[in-house]
N, CA, C and O atoms as CSV, one atom per row, in Angstrom:
chain,resi,resn,atom,element,x,y,z
A,1,UNK,N,N,101.430,103.695,79.739
A,1,UNK,CA,C,100.951,105.043,79.885
A,1,UNK,C,C,101.752,105.714,80.981
A,1,UNK,O,O,101.969,105.120,82.037
A,2,UNK,N,N,102.188,106.913,80.757
A,2,UNK,CA,C,102.981,107.644,81.724
A,2,UNK,C,C,102.069,108.571,82.518
A,2,UNK,O,O,101.236,109.264,81.932
A,3,UNK,N,N,102.210,108.594,83.825
A,3,UNK,CA,C,101.410,109.431,84.700
A,3,UNK,C,C,102.253,110.592,85.195
A,3,UNK,O,O,103.451,110.445,85.440
A,4,UNK,N,N,101.623,111.740,85.340
A,4,UNK,CA,C,102.296,112.907,85.867
A,4,UNK,C,C,102.545,112.699,87.364
A,4,UNK,O,O,101.646,112.287,88.098
A,5,UNK,N,N,103.742,112.980,87.798
A,5,UNK,CA,C,104.081,112.901,89.207
A,5,UNK,C,C,103.901,114.284,89.813
A,5,UNK,O,O,104.500,115.250,89.340
A,6,UNK,N,N,103.083,114.391,90.855
A,6,UNK,CA,C,102.806,115.663,91.497
A,6,UNK,C,C,103.789,116.003,92.599
A,6,UNK,O,O,103.922,117.169,92.971
A,7,UNK,N,N,104.463,115.028,93.115
A,7,UNK,CA,C,105.460,115.240,94.158
A,7,UNK,C,C,106.616,114.302,93.866
A,7,UNK,O,O,106.420,113.220,93.313
A,8,UNK,N,N,107.815,114.714,94.234
A,8,UNK,CA,C,108.943,113.821,93.983
A,8,UNK,C,C,108.745,112.484,94.684
A,8,UNK,O,O,108.286,112.422,95.824
A,9,UNK,N,N,109.098,111.428,93.984
A,9,UNK,CA,C,109.049,110.106,94.605
A,9,UNK,C,C,110.085,110.090,95.727
A,9,UNK,O,O,111.138,110.721,95.632
A,10,UNK,N,N,109.767,109.369,96.768
A,10,UNK,CA,C,110.701,109.255,97.878
A,10,UNK,C,C,110.974,107.789,98.142
A,10,UNK,O,O,110.050,106.982,98.244
A,11,UNK,N,N,112.241,107.450,98.252
A,11,UNK,CA,C,112.649,106.078,98.535
A,11,UNK,C,C,113.437,106.064,99.829
A,11,UNK,O,O,114.350,106.866,100.025
A,12,UNK,N,N,113.077,105.146,100.709
A,12,UNK,CA,C,113.843,104.964,101.938
A,12,UNK,C,C,114.346,103.525,101.974
A,12,UNK,O,O,113.654,102.597,101.555
A,13,UNK,N,N,115.542,103.362,102.473
A,13,UNK,CA,C,116.168,102.044,102.593
A,13,UNK,C,C,116.192,101.662,104.068
A,13,UNK,O,O,116.560,102.464,104.926
A,14,UNK,N,N,115.798,100.442,104.341
A,14,UNK,CA,C,115.719,99.943,105.703
A,14,UNK,C,C,116.236,98.509,105.747
A,14,UNK,O,O,116.408,97.864,104.713
A,15,UNK,N,N,116.477,98.031,106.943
A,15,UNK,CA,C,116.743,96.614,107.151
A,15,UNK,C,C,115.426,95.996,107.606
A,15,UNK,O,O,114.773,96.514,108.512
A,16,UNK,N,N,115.040,94.899,106.981
A,16,UNK,CA,C,113.768,94.247,107.303
A,16,UNK,C,C,113.848,93.633,108.691
A,16,UNK,O,O,114.340,92.519,108.870
A,17,UNK,N,N,113.353,94.382,109.666
A,17,UNK,CA,C,113.277,93.959,111.066
A,17,UNK,C,C,111.984,94.530,111.626
A,17,UNK,O,O,111.456,95.491,111.067
A,18,UNK,N,N,111.465,93.982,112.694
A,18,UNK,CA,C,110.188,94.476,113.214
A,18,UNK,C,C,110.135,95.982,113.434
A,18,UNK,O,O,109.114,96.605,113.141
A,19,UNK,N,N,111.214,96.588,113.946
A,19,UNK,CA,C,111.166,98.042,114.181
A,19,UNK,C,C,111.164,98.849,112.880
A,19,UNK,O,O,110.858,100.041,112.901
A,20,UNK,N,N,111.496,98.229,111.766
A,20,UNK,CA,C,111.489,98.933,110.475
A,20,UNK,C,C,110.073,99.282,110.026
A,20,UNK,O,O,109.883,100.214,109.244
A,21,UNK,N,N,109.088,98.548,110.511
A,21,UNK,CA,C,107.699,98.821,110.125
A,21,UNK,C,C,107.300,100.211,110.591
A,21,UNK,O,O,106.744,100.987,109.813
A,22,UNK,N,N,107.575,100.537,111.844
A,22,UNK,CA,C,107.245,101.866,112.362
A,22,UNK,C,C,108.046,102.948,111.662
A,22,UNK,O,O,107.505,104.001,111.323
A,23,UNK,N,N,109.311,102.702,111.446
A,23,UNK,CA,C,110.140,103.706,110.770
A,23,UNK,C,C,109.641,103.970,109.351
A,23,UNK,O,O,109.568,105.122,108.924
A,24,UNK,N,N,109.299,102.917,108.623
A,24,UNK,CA,C,108.768,103.085,107.266
A,24,UNK,C,C,107.475,103.893,107.311
A,24,UNK,O,O,107.286,104.824,106.528
A,25,UNK,N,N,106.597,103.531,108.224
A,25,UNK,CA,C,105.319,104.244,108.371
A,25,UNK,C,C,105.564,105.728,108.673
A,25,UNK,O,O,104.939,106.592,108.057
A,26,UNK,N,N,106.455,106.027,109.603
A,26,UNK,CA,C,106.751,107.408,109.973
A,26,UNK,C,C,107.327,108.195,108.796
A,26,UNK,O,O,106.930,109.335,108.557
A,27,UNK,N,N,108.260,107.590,108.064
A,27,UNK,CA,C,108.900,108.275,106.930
A,27,UNK,C,C,107.894,108.527,105.797
A,27,UNK,O,O,107.868,109.609,105.211
A,28,UNK,N,N,107.078,107.529,105.502
A,28,UNK,CA,C,106.075,107.687,104.441
A,28,UNK,C,C,105.078,108.773,104.826
A,28,UNK,O,O,104.721,109.613,104.000
A,29,UNK,N,N,104.635,108.757,106.061
A,29,UNK,CA,C,103.659,109.757,106.500
A,29,UNK,C,C,104.262,111.162,106.516
A,29,UNK,O,O,103.558,112.130,106.228
A,30,UNK,N,N,105.527,111.292,106.840
A,30,UNK,CA,C,106.174,112.610,106.828
A,30,UNK,C,C,106.130,113.213,105.422
A,30,UNK,O,O,105.915,114.415,105.266
A,31,UNK,N,N,106.332,112.388,104.415
A,31,UNK,CA,C,106.244,112.871,103.033
A,31,UNK,C,C,104.802,113.138,102.631
A,31,UNK,O,O,104.495,114.183,102.057
A,32,UNK,N,N,103.925,112.200,102.930
A,32,UNK,CA,C,102.542,112.266,102.448
A,32,UNK,C,C,101.749,113.401,103.071
A,32,UNK,O,O,100.821,113.911,102.443
A,33,UNK,N,N,102.079,113.805,104.269
A,33,UNK,CA,C,101.330,114.902,104.909
A,33,UNK,C,C,101.444,116.203,104.113
A,33,UNK,O,O,100.563,117.057,104.211
A,34,UNK,N,N,102.487,116.367,103.344
A,34,UNK,CA,C,102.647,117.555,102.515
A,34,UNK,C,C,101.927,117.479,101.174
A,34,UNK,O,O,101.974,118.428,100.392
A,35,UNK,N,N,101.264,116.361,100.904
A,35,UNK,CA,C,100.609,116.174,99.611
A,35,UNK,C,C,99.146,116.578,99.606
A,35,UNK,O,O,98.492,116.489,98.567
A,36,UNK,N,N,98.614,117.021,100.740
A,36,UNK,CA,C,97.229,117.460,100.788
A,36,UNK,C,C,96.213,116.328,100.735
A,36,UNK,O,O,95.084,116.536,100.290
A,37,UNK,N,N,96.595,115.131,101.183
A,37,UNK,CA,C,95.676,113.997,101.184
A,37,UNK,C,C,94.682,114.128,102.327
A,37,UNK,O,O,94.976,114.743,103.352
A,38,UNK,N,N,93.507,113.545,102.143
A,38,UNK,CA,C,92.514,113.523,103.225
A,38,UNK,C,C,93.047,112.645,104.356
A,38,UNK,O,O,93.926,111.809,104.148
A,39,UNK,N,N,92.504,112.848,105.543
A,39,UNK,CA,C,92.908,112.035,106.689
A,39,UNK,C,C,92.626,110.559,106.424
A,39,UNK,O,O,93.411,109.693,106.810
A,40,UNK,N,N,91.508,110.277,105.768
A,40,UNK,CA,C,91.165,108.889,105.446
A,40,UNK,C,C,92.218,108.253,104.537
A,40,UNK,O,O,92.626,107.115,104.767
A,41,UNK,N,N,92.661,108.979,103.506
A,41,UNK,CA,C,93.658,108.423,102.582
A,41,UNK,C,C,95.017,108.303,103.252
A,41,UNK,O,O,95.774,107.379,102.952
A,42,UNK,N,N,95.338,109.233,104.163
A,42,UNK,CA,C,96.571,109.098,104.934
A,42,UNK,C,C,96.538,107.824,105.780
A,42,UNK,O,O,97.543,107.122,105.889
A,43,UNK,N,N,95.398,107.534,106.368
A,43,UNK,CA,C,95.264,106.317,107.168
A,43,UNK,C,C,95.408,105.068,106.301
A,43,UNK,O,O,96.023,104.087,106.719
A,44,UNK,N,N,94.839,105.105,105.087
A,44,UNK,CA,C,94.985,103.964,104.174
A,44,UNK,C,C,96.451,103.759,103.805
A,44,UNK,O,O,96.947,102.632,103.808
A,45,UNK,N,N,97.139,104.854,103.487
A,45,UNK,CA,C,98.556,104.769,103.130
A,45,UNK,C,C,99.377,104.242,104.301
A,45,UNK,O,O,100.266,103.412,104.113
A,46,UNK,N,N,99.089,104.708,105.482
A,46,UNK,CA,C,99.799,104.257,106.679
A,46,UNK,C,C,99.579,102.757,106.903
A,46,UNK,O,O,100.525,102.020,107.181
A,47,UNK,N,N,98.338,102.317,106.782
A,47,UNK,CA,C,98.013,100.902,106.969
A,47,UNK,C,C,98.714,100.037,105.923
A,47,UNK,O,O,99.306,99.013,106.265
A,48,UNK,N,N,98.653,100.440,104.654
A,48,UNK,CA,C,99.260,99.628,103.605
A,48,UNK,C,C,100.776,99.621,103.706
A,48,UNK,O,O,101.412,98.618,103.381
A,49,UNK,N,N,101.363,100.721,104.151
A,49,UNK,CA,C,102.809,100.737,104.391
A,49,UNK,C,C,103.154,99.702,105.458
A,49,UNK,O,O,104.085,98.914,105.288
A,50,UNK,N,N,102.405,99.705,106.551
A,50,UNK,CA,C,102.643,98.719,107.621
A,50,UNK,C,C,102.521,97.300,107.097
A,50,UNK,O,O,103.364,96.452,107.391
A,51,UNK,N,N,101.476,97.036,106.324
A,51,UNK,CA,C,101.236,95.674,105.842
A,51,UNK,C,C,102.314,95.211,104.867
A,51,UNK,O,O,102.810,94.091,104.983
A,52,UNK,N,N,102.682,96.057,103.910
A,52,UNK,CA,C,103.670,95.623,102.911
A,52,UNK,C,C,105.059,95.483,103.509
A,52,UNK,O,O,105.805,94.585,103.118
A,53,UNK,N,N,105.424,96.342,104.442
A,53,UNK,CA,C,106.733,96.206,105.087
A,53,UNK,C,C,106.725,94.992,106.024
A,53,UNK,O,O,107.707,94.253,106.083
A,54,UNK,N,N,105.639,94.785,106.744
A,54,UNK,CA,C,105.531,93.598,107.594
A,54,UNK,C,C,105.654,92.327,106.759
A,54,UNK,O,O,106.220,91.332,107.212
A,55,UNK,N,N,105.125,92.363,105.549
A,55,UNK,CA,C,105.186,91.200,104.657
A,55,UNK,C,C,106.625,90.813,104.317
A,55,UNK,O,O,106.875,89.663,103.959
A,56,UNK,N,N,107.576,91.745,104.421
A,56,UNK,CA,C,108.972,91.413,104.126
A,56,UNK,C,C,109.613,90.584,105.235
A,56,UNK,O,O,110.596,89.884,104.992
A,57,UNK,N,N,109.068,90.654,106.448
A,57,UNK,CA,C,109.724,90.020,107.597
A,57,UNK,C,C,109.938,88.522,107.436
A,57,UNK,O,O,111.059,88.058,107.645
A,58,UNK,N,N,108.923,87.736,107.074
A,58,UNK,CA,C,109.192,86.300,106.964
A,58,UNK,C,C,110.050,85.932,105.758
A,58,UNK,O,O,110.604,84.834,105.707
A,59,UNK,N,N,110.165,86.827,104.800
A,59,UNK,CA,C,110.870,86.503,103.557
A,59,UNK,C,C,112.273,87.093,103.477
A,59,UNK,O,O,113.138,86.549,102.790
A,60,UNK,N,N,112.504,88.208,104.179
A,60,UNK,CA,C,113.780,88.906,104.012
A,60,UNK,C,C,114.292,89.518,105.307
A,60,UNK,O,O,115.047,90.489,105.263
A,61,UNK,N,N,113.904,88.981,106.456
A,61,UNK,CA,C,114.320,89.583,107.722
A,61,UNK,C,C,115.839,89.675,107.807
A,61,UNK,O,O,116.561,88.722,107.513
A,62,UNK,N,N,116.301,90.865,108.222
A,62,UNK,CA,C,117.727,91.122,108.358
A,62,UNK,C,C,118.383,91.608,107.082
A,62,UNK,O,O,119.571,91.931,107.088
A,63,UNK,N,N,117.645,91.667,105.996
A,63,UNK,CA,C,118.190,92.116,104.712
A,63,UNK,C,C,117.657,93.508,104.370
A,63,UNK,O,O,116.657,93.958,104.928
A,64,UNK,N,N,118.336,94.174,103.451
A,64,UNK,CA,C,117.914,95.502,103.025
A,64,UNK,C,C,116.614,95.420,102.236
A,64,UNK,O,O,116.411,94.511,101.431
A,65,UNK,N,N,115.730,96.402,102.490
A,65,UNK,CA,C,114.502,96.570,101.721
A,65,UNK,C,C,114.386,98.044,101.341
A,65,UNK,O,O,115.078,98.889,101.908
A,66,UNK,N,N,113.520,98.348,100.388
A,66,UNK,CA,C,113.262,99.737,100.009
A,66,UNK,C,C,111.767,99.984,99.977
A,66,UNK,O,O,110.983,99.127,99.569
A,67,UNK,N,N,111.387,101.182,100.420
A,67,UNK,CA,C,109.996,101.608,100.400
A,67,UNK,C,C,109.953,102.899,99.582
A,67,UNK,O,O,110.632,103.874,99.902
A,68,UNK,N,N,109.145,102.887,98.522
A,68,UNK,CA,C,109.058,104.040,97.623
A,68,UNK,C,C,107.613,104.506,97.551
A,68,UNK,O,O,106.699,103.697,97.388
A,69,UNK,N,N,107.410,105.815,97.674
A,69,UNK,CA,C,106.081,106.398,97.525
A,69,UNK,C,C,106.131,107.482,96.464
A,69,UNK,O,O,107.133,108.178,96.296
A,70,UNK,N,N,105.020,107.602,95.755
A,70,UNK,CA,C,104.930,108.598,94.686
A,70,UNK,C,C,103.469,109.039,94.532
A,70,UNK,O,O,102.569,108.206,94.421
A,71,UNK,N,N,103.248,110.350,94.528
A,71,UNK,CA,C,101.915,110.920,94.330
A,71,UNK,C,C,101.735,111.135,92.834
A,71,UNK,O,O,102.517,111.848,92.204
A,72,UNK,N,N,100.694,110.511,92.262
A,72,UNK,CA,C,100.462,110.589,90.819
A,72,UNK,C,C,99.090,111.159,90.468
A,72,UNK,O,O,98.420,110.645,89.573
A,73,UNK,N,N,98.682,112.172,91.134
A,73,UNK,CA,C,97.411,112.807,90.795
A,73,UNK,C,C,96.228,112.073,91.373
A,73,UNK,O,O,95.742,112.434,92.444
A,74,UNK,N,N,95.755,111.054,90.693
A,74,UNK,CA,C,94.579,110.313,91.150
A,74,UNK,C,C,94.913,109.236,92.164
A,74,UNK,O,O,94.008,108.655,92.764
A,75,UNK,N,N,96.197,108.956,92.371
A,75,UNK,CA,C,96.551,107.915,93.329
A,75,UNK,C,C,97.952,108.140,93.883
A,75,UNK,O,O,98.746,108.924,93.363
A,76,UNK,N,N,98.209,107.418,94.955
A,76,UNK,CA,C,99.554,107.319,95.514
A,76,UNK,C,C,100.008,105.889,95.245
A,76,UNK,O,O,99.270,104.936,95.491
A,77,UNK,N,N,101.223,105.753,94.739
A,77,UNK,CA,C,101.789,104.431,94.482
A,77,UNK,C,C,102.769,104.114,95.602
A,77,UNK,O,O,103.686,104.886,95.880
A,78,UNK,N,N,102.562,102.978,96.234
A,78,UNK,CA,C,103.432,102.476,97.292
A,78,UNK,C,C,104.120,101.236,96.748
A,78,UNK,O,O,103.458,100.291,96.319
A,79,UNK,N,N,105.440,101.239,96.767
A,79,UNK,CA,C,106.238,100.152,96.175
A,79,UNK,C,C,107.242,99.691,97.222
A,79,UNK,O,O,108.105,100.463,97.640
A,80,UNK,N,N,107.133,98.442,97.647
A,80,UNK,CA,C,108.066,97.881,98.629
A,80,UNK,C,C,108.860,96.775,97.940
A,80,UNK,O,O,108.295,95.788,97.468
A,81,UNK,N,N,110.183,96.957,97.890
A,81,UNK,CA,C,111.080,95.962,97.299
A,81,UNK,C,C,111.759,95.181,98.407
A,81,UNK,O,O,112.175,95.742,99.421
A,82,UNK,N,N,111.864,93.872,98.198
A,82,UNK,CA,C,112.696,93.057,99.080
A,82,UNK,C,C,113.447,92.037,98.219
A,82,UNK,O,O,113.031,91.754,97.095
A,83,UNK,N,N,114.550,91.485,98.736
A,83,UNK,CA,C,115.390,90.603,97.927
A,83,UNK,C,C,114.883,89.161,97.803
A,83,UNK,O,O,115.504,88.345,97.122
A,84,UNK,N,N,113.779,88.848,98.447
A,84,UNK,CA,C,113.252,87.474,98.379
A,84,UNK,C,C,112.655,87.205,97.002
A,84,UNK,O,O,112.205,88.130,96.326
A,85,UNK,N,N,112.650,85.952,96.589
A,85,UNK,CA,C,112.085,85.621,95.281
A,85,UNK,C,C,110.591,85.937,95.222
A,85,UNK,O,O,109.904,85.917,96.243
A,86,UNK,N,N,110.097,86.228,94.025
A,86,UNK,CA,C,108.661,86.500,93.868
A,86,UNK,C,C,107.819,85.287,94.241
A,86,UNK,O,O,108.241,84.138,94.113
A,87,UNK,N,N,106.618,85.590,94.706
A,87,UNK,CA,C,105.618,84.549,94.923
A,87,UNK,C,C,104.424,84.911,94.052
A,87,UNK,O,O,104.188,86.088,93.781
A,88,UNK,N,N,103.700,83.952,93.630
A,88,UNK,CA,C,102.567,84.196,92.740
A,88,UNK,C,C,101.408,84.801,93.512
A,88,UNK,O,O,101.059,84.325,94.592
A,89,UNK,N,N,100.806,85.859,92.956
A,89,UNK,CA,C,99.615,86.445,93.565
A,89,UNK,C,C,98.512,85.392,93.644
A,89,UNK,O,O,97.680,85.418,94.550
A,90,UNK,N,N,98.516,84.472,92.693
A,90,UNK,CA,C,97.512,83.405,92.699
A,90,UNK,C,C,97.655,82.530,93.945
A,90,UNK,O,O,96.680,81.925,94.391
A,91,UNK,N,N,98.872,82.460,94.511
A,91,UNK,CA,C,99.107,81.654,95.707
A,91,UNK,C,C,98.883,82.431,97.003
A,91,UNK,O,O,98.912,81.859,98.092
A,92,UNK,N,N,98.660,83.741,96.875
A,92,UNK,CA,C,98.463,84.569,98.060
A,92,UNK,C,C,97.087,84.286,98.661
A,92,UNK,O,O,96.128,84.005,97.943
A,93,UNK,N,N,97.009,84.364,99.966
A,93,UNK,CA,C,95.745,84.157,100.662
A,93,UNK,C,C,95.023,85.485,100.767
A,93,UNK,O,O,95.507,86.412,101.416
A,94,UNK,N,N,93.855,85.579,100.123
A,94,UNK,CA,C,93.101,86.824,100.114
A,94,UNK,C,C,91.805,86.739,100.914
A,94,UNK,O,O,90.962,87.631,100.820
A,95,UNK,N,N,91.643,85.696,101.685
A,95,UNK,CA,C,90.475,85.593,102.544
A,95,UNK,C,C,90.916,85.892,103.972
A,95,UNK,O,O,92.040,85.584,104.370
A,96,UNK,N,N,90.029,86.486,104.719
A,96,UNK,CA,C,90.360,86.814,106.104
A,96,UNK,C,C,90.501,85.540,106.918
A,96,UNK,O,O,89.705,84.613,106.767
A,97,UNK,N,N,91.508,85.490,107.780
A,97,UNK,CA,C,91.733,84.306,108.608
A,97,UNK,C,C,90.721,84.230,109.753
A,97,UNK,O,O,89.923,85.143,109.964
A,98,UNK,N,N,90.775,83.140,110.466
A,98,UNK,CA,C,89.950,82.982,111.664
A,98,UNK,C,C,90.259,84.115,112.640
A,98,UNK,O,O,91.346,84.692,112.606
A,99,UNK,N,N,89.312,84.425,113.496
A,99,UNK,CA,C,89.437,85.553,114.423
A,99,UNK,C,C,90.688,85.475,115.293
A,99,UNK,O,O,91.284,86.511,115.586
A,100,UNK,N,N,91.099,84.297,115.708
A,100,UNK,CA,C,92.238,84.165,116.612
A,100,UNK,C,C,93.563,83.916,115.901
A,100,UNK,O,O,94.592,83.763,116.560
A,101,UNK,N,N,93.559,83.872,114.587
A,101,UNK,CA,C,94.799,83.630,113.837
A,101,UNK,C,C,95.766,84.790,114.053
A,101,UNK,O,O,95.353,85.945,114.157
A,102,UNK,N,N,97.062,84.467,114.119
A,102,UNK,CA,C,98.082,85.486,114.374
A,102,UNK,C,C,98.552,86.189,113.121
A,102,UNK,O,O,99.231,87.212,113.215
A,103,UNK,N,N,98.216,85.678,111.950
A,103,UNK,CA,C,98.651,86.311,110.709
A,103,UNK,C,C,97.603,86.078,109.629
A,103,UNK,O,O,96.599,85.401,109.853
A,104,UNK,N,N,97.851,86.644,108.466
A,104,UNK,CA,C,96.975,86.400,107.334
A,104,UNK,C,C,96.022,87.526,106.994
A,104,UNK,O,O,95.187,87.373,106.102
A,105,UNK,N,N,96.123,88.658,107.683
A,105,UNK,CA,C,95.212,89.765,107.418
A,105,UNK,C,C,95.775,90.796,106.445
A,105,UNK,O,O,95.029,91.615,105.910
A,106,UNK,N,N,97.075,90.762,106.216
A,106,UNK,CA,C,97.737,91.804,105.438
A,106,UNK,C,C,97.256,91.948,104.006
A,106,UNK,O,O,96.819,93.028,103.609
A,107,UNK,N,N,97.328,90.879,103.222
A,107,UNK,CA,C,96.949,90.998,101.819
A,107,UNK,C,C,95.460,91.264,101.624
A,107,UNK,O,O,95.106,92.002,100.704
A,108,UNK,N,N,94.561,90.697,102.450
A,108,UNK,CA,C,93.163,91.116,102.310
A,108,UNK,C,C,92.966,92.609,102.568
A,108,UNK,O,O,92.114,93.232,101.935
A,109,UNK,N,N,93.740,93.194,103.486
A,109,UNK,CA,C,93.656,94.635,103.724
A,109,UNK,C,C,94.196,95.421,102.526
A,109,UNK,O,O,93.624,96.436,102.130
A,110,UNK,N,N,95.295,94.942,101.960
A,110,UNK,CA,C,95.847,95.590,100.766
A,110,UNK,C,C,94.809,95.539,99.638
A,110,UNK,O,O,94.599,96.527,98.935
A,111,UNK,N,N,94.177,94.407,99.477
A,111,UNK,CA,C,93.130,94.237,98.454
A,111,UNK,C,C,91.980,95.222,98.691
A,111,UNK,O,O,91.433,95.776,97.737
A,112,UNK,N,N,91.618,95.438,99.936
A,112,UNK,CA,C,90.496,96.307,100.275
A,112,UNK,C,C,90.800,97.781,100.045
A,112,UNK,O,O,89.954,98.508,99.523
A,113,UNK,N,N,91.990,98.235,100.424
A,113,UNK,CA,C,92.274,99.668,100.425
A,113,UNK,C,C,93.082,100.160,99.229
A,113,UNK,O,O,93.477,101.326,99.196
A,114,UNK,N,N,93.330,99.311,98.266
A,114,UNK,CA,C,94.013,99.745,97.045
A,114,UNK,C,C,93.103,99.482,95.855
A,114,UNK,O,O,92.251,98.594,95.895
A,115,UNK,N,N,93.290,100.259,94.798
A,115,UNK,CA,C,92.501,100.010,93.591
A,115,UNK,C,C,93.113,98.860,92.801
A,115,UNK,O,O,92.424,98.180,92.041
A,116,UNK,N,N,94.395,98.654,92.985
A,116,UNK,CA,C,95.072,97.490,92.417
A,116,UNK,C,C,96.364,97.277,93.195
A,116,UNK,O,O,96.943,98.215,93.744
A,117,UNK,N,N,96.796,96.038,93.228
A,117,UNK,CA,C,98.091,95.706,93.814
A,117,UNK,C,C,98.618,94.504,93.051
A,117,UNK,O,O,97.862,93.691,92.519
A,118,UNK,N,N,99.920,94.422,93.017
A,118,UNK,CA,C,100.541,93.333,92.273
A,118,UNK,C,C,101.990,93.196,92.707
A,118,UNK,O,O,102.564,94.070,93.357
A,119,UNK,N,N,102.543,92.086,92.327
A,119,UNK,CA,C,103.948,91.808,92.565
A,119,UNK,C,C,104.654,91.832,91.217
A,119,UNK,O,O,104.127,91.347,90.216
A,120,UNK,N,N,105.844,92.400,91.207
A,120,UNK,CA,C,106.632,92.420,89.977
A,120,UNK,C,C,108.062,92.028,90.323
A,120,UNK,O,O,108.651,92.597,91.242
A,121,UNK,N,N,108.631,91.059,89.595
A,121,UNK,CA,C,110.036,90.724,89.832
A,121,UNK,C,C,110.917,91.930,89.507
A,121,UNK,O,O,110.611,92.705,88.601
A,122,UNK,N,N,111.984,92.077,90.235
A,122,UNK,CA,C,112.932,93.154,89.958
A,122,UNK,C,C,113.946,92.649,88.943
A,122,UNK,O,O,114.738,91.752,89.234
A,123,UNK,N,N,113.916,93.222,87.770
A,123,UNK,CA,C,114.786,92.758,86.686
A,123,UNK,C,C,116.255,93.110,86.925
A,123,UNK,O,O,117.142,92.374,86.493
A,124,UNK,N,N,116.521,94.218,87.605
A,124,UNK,CA,C,117.899,94.685,87.716
A,124,UNK,C,C,118.677,94.137,88.906
A,124,UNK,O,O,119.908,94.122,88.868
A,125,UNK,N,N,117.997,93.683,89.966
A,125,UNK,CA,C,118.744,93.236,91.147
A,125,UNK,C,C,118.153,92.018,91.829
A,125,UNK,O,O,118.593,91.645,92.917
A,126,UNK,N,N,117.181,91.403,91.218
A,126,UNK,CA,C,116.540,90.256,91.839
A,126,UNK,C,C,115.528,90.689,92.871
A,126,UNK,O,O,115.323,91.880,93.103
A,127,UNK,N,N,114.912,89.726,93.476
A,127,UNK,CA,C,113.886,90.036,94.456
A,127,UNK,C,C,112.588,90.434,93.775
A,127,UNK,O,O,112.345,90.108,92.613
A,128,UNK,N,N,111.760,91.147,94.530
A,128,UNK,CA,C,110.448,91.509,94.019
A,128,UNK,C,C,109.995,92.858,94.556
A,128,UNK,O,O,110.465,93.334,95.589
A,129,UNK,N,N,109.073,93.452,93.826
A,129,UNK,CA,C,108.367,94.649,94.254
A,129,UNK,C,C,106.933,94.257,94.547
A,129,UNK,O,O,106.303,93.585,93.730
A,130,UNK,N,N,106.404,94.657,95.686
A,130,UNK,CA,C,104.970,94.602,95.949
A,130,UNK,C,C,104.474,96.027,95.816
A,130,UNK,O,O,104.947,96.922,96.517
A,131,UNK,N,N,103.526,96.242,94.921
A,131,UNK,CA,C,103.092,97.583,94.557
A,131,UNK,C,C,101.597,97.705,94.786
A,131,UNK,O,O,100.821,96.849,94.364
A,132,UNK,N,N,101.200,98.782,95.461
A,132,UNK,CA,C,99.784,99.058,95.699
A,132,UNK,C,C,99.479,100.476,95.231
A,132,UNK,O,O,100.258,101.401,95.460
A,133,UNK,N,N,98.343,100.629,94.577
A,133,UNK,CA,C,97.861,101.936,94.132
A,133,UNK,C,C,96.711,102.340,95.047
A,133,UNK,O,O,95.684,101.663,95.098
A,134,UNK,N,N,96.883,103.441,95.765
A,134,UNK,CA,C,95.870,103.914,96.690
A,134,UNK,C,C,95.123,105.054,96.006
A,134,UNK,O,O,95.696,106.120,95.777
A,135,UNK,N,N,93.833,104.836,95.675
A,135,UNK,CA,C,93.085,105.879,94.965
A,135,UNK,C,C,92.800,107.057,95.891
A,135,UNK,O,O,92.522,106.872,97.076
A,136,UNK,N,N,92.870,108.272,95.341
A,136,UNK,CA,C,92.608,109.464,96.140
A,136,UNK,C,C,91.199,109.987,95.946
A,136,UNK,O,O,90.688,110.732,96.782
A,137,UNK,N,N,90.572,109.601,94.851
A,137,UNK,CA,C,89.196,110.006,94.575
A,137,UNK,C,C,88.423,108.747,94.202
A,137,UNK,O,O,88.814,108.036,93.276
A,138,UNK,N,N,87.353,108.468,94.895
A,138,UNK,CA,C,86.568,107.278,94.579
A,138,UNK,C,C,87.296,106.011,94.968
A,138,UNK,O,O,88.123,106.006,95.879
A,139,UNK,N,N,86.979,104.941,94.270
A,139,UNK,CA,C,87.556,103.644,94.615
A,139,UNK,C,C,88.526,103.117,93.565
A,139,UNK,O,O,89.147,102.073,93.766
A,140,UNK,N,N,88.662,103.820,92.458
A,140,UNK,CA,C,89.630,103.420,91.434
A,140,UNK,C,C,90.473,104.619,91.087
A,140,UNK,O,O,90.139,105.752,91.432
A,141,UNK,N,N,91.560,104.363,90.407
A,141,UNK,CA,C,92.372,105.471,89.944
A,141,UNK,C,C,92.888,105.156,88.546
A,141,UNK,O,O,92.953,103.997,88.136
A,142,UNK,N,N,93.245,106.189,87.839
A,142,UNK,CA,C,93.667,106.018,86.449
A,142,UNK,C,C,95.121,105.672,86.297
A,142,UNK,O,O,95.600,105.545,85.170
A,143,UNK,N,N,95.843,105.515,87.377
A,143,UNK,CA,C,97.264,105.208,87.241
A,143,UNK,C,C,97.452,103.708,87.163
A,143,UNK,O,O,97.801,103.052,88.144
A,144,UNK,N,N,97.217,103.188,85.992
A,144,UNK,CA,C,97.330,101.755,85.756
A,144,UNK,C,C,98.678,101.472,85.112
A,144,UNK,O,O,99.083,102.162,84.176
A,145,UNK,N,N,99.362,100.468,85.609
A,145,UNK,CA,C,100.662,100.089,85.073
A,145,UNK,C,C,100.600,98.699,84.522
A,145,UNK,O,O,99.746,97.892,84.888
A,146,UNK,N,N,101.533,98.435,83.623
A,146,UNK,CA,C,101.687,97.065,83.128
A,146,UNK,C,C,102.169,96.212,84.285
A,146,UNK,O,O,103.048,96.616,85.046
A,147,UNK,N,N,101.590,95.035,84.412
A,147,UNK,CA,C,101.968,94.150,85.506
A,147,UNK,C,C,102.866,93.051,85.025
A,147,UNK,O,O,103.286,92.206,85.816
C-alpha cells in the first residue's frame, strides 16, 4: 500500500560515532518542527532518533550511516541504515534491564513509542534498516509496510 507523503523525506549521512547521535537528533528535529507535530510527538521522534542511531554504535562505529525521516499523514517514519549485518528481531531484548545496567533500554523504548518497528535487510548495498513508525494520532497508524 502506498502512503501519501506530506513533507519531503529527508536523509542525512553521518559517521557512526557518539557525537553523531546529537547531530542526527538536531537534524531530524529541524525538519520535523515544520511538520506541525505536537510537542509530545516531537519528543517521541527525538527519543527514537537517539535510540536508533545509538544502536549503530556497537555494530558500525566509524562507518557511514543514514537517517531518513518522512511524514506520512498518520505517522512519521524513521529509518536508520547501517552497514552491519541484520540481526533477528526475535533475538532483540525487549525487556527493560536492571536499574543499574548501562545498556538495554533502547529497543524497549522503540517498542513503547512506535506503532511498529522492524529491521529490513538492505537489498541494494548490504547492511540493514531499522525502521520505526511513530503514530501522530492515537497509538496506531495506518502506514503499514511489508516487513
